[in-house]
C-alpha positions in Angstrom: 137.1 54.3 28.1 140.2 55.1 26.0 143.3 53.0 26.5 145.2 55.9 28.2 142.7 56.1 31.0 142.2 52.4 31.9 144.1 52.6 35.2 142.2 55.7 36.2 138.9 54.0 35.5 139.9 50.9 37.4 140.9 53.0 40.4 137.7 55.0 40.3 135.8 51.7 40.3 137.7 50.5 43.3 137.1 53.8 45.2 133.4 53.8 44.4 132.9 50.2 45.5 132.6 48.8 42.0 135.9 46.9 41.8 136.1 45.0 38.5 133.3 47.0 36.9 133.3 46.1 33.2 134.0 48.7 30.6 135.0 48.8 27.0 138.4 50.2 25.9 138.9 52.1 22.6 141.9 53.7 21.0 143.1 57.0 22.3 142.5 59.9 21.6 138.9 60.7 20.9 139.0 64.5 21.0 141.0 64.8 17.8 139.4 61.8 16.0 137.2 62.4 13.0 133.6 61.2 13.1 134.6 58.4 10.7 137.4 57.3 13.0 135.1 57.3 15.9 132.5 55.2 14.0 135.2 52.6 13.2 136.2 52.4 16.8 132.6 52.2 18.0 131.8 49.4 15.5 134.9 47.5 16.6 133.6 47.3 20.2 129.8 47.2 19.6 129.4 43.5 20.3 131.4 43.9 23.5 129.2 46.8 24.6 126.1 44.8 23.8 127.5 41.9 25.9 128.1 44.1 28.9 124.6 45.7 28.6 122.9 42.3 28.4 124.7 40.8 31.4 122.7 40.0 34.5 124.0 42.5 37.1 123.9 39.8 39.8 126.3 37.6 37.8 129.1 40.1 37.4 
């Protein structure tokens, strides 16, 4: 999720019954970012993404 849409993502999680659903936030925007800029942003949050993917769903 980009930083500009965090509140929308949180609201969507609440509406869909997944209040507090974890997601990773990157710098906005992505549409005009170069592939290199996107790679840097992805690398910056890769460990956080891995952490979320490896969590036991019953724990969160």
